[in-house]
C-alpha positions, 0 to 999 in steps of 0.5 A: 473209748468212752467214759460215762459218769455215774453220779447216783445210786440208780445210775450205779445199779443200772450200770452194774457199777462195781465201785471205783476204780474198776478196770474193764477191758471189753466189758470184762473186769480185770480183777473179778475176784476183788472185793466190791460193794457196788454202787457209789463206793470205793473199790479195794484190791488185795496187795502185799500190804493189805487192801489198797485203793488200786491194784499193785502195778505188778498185778495190773501188768499180769492181768493185762498181759493175761487178757491180751494173750487170749 
């Protein structure tokens, strides 16, 4: 696993950066329907309490299980 820092808008555009945090498995976004502004921005995820900075643990678990069962 490798992590490449994205520090400029140009790097974000080149990497098709969706905002942070974005969780990718084999390059596929675990939450493709989550709102994203792209670029050097924070990403938000829907939760029971409204938009949040990270996915709910239950939603993350479901997304991972779904991805692993393919």
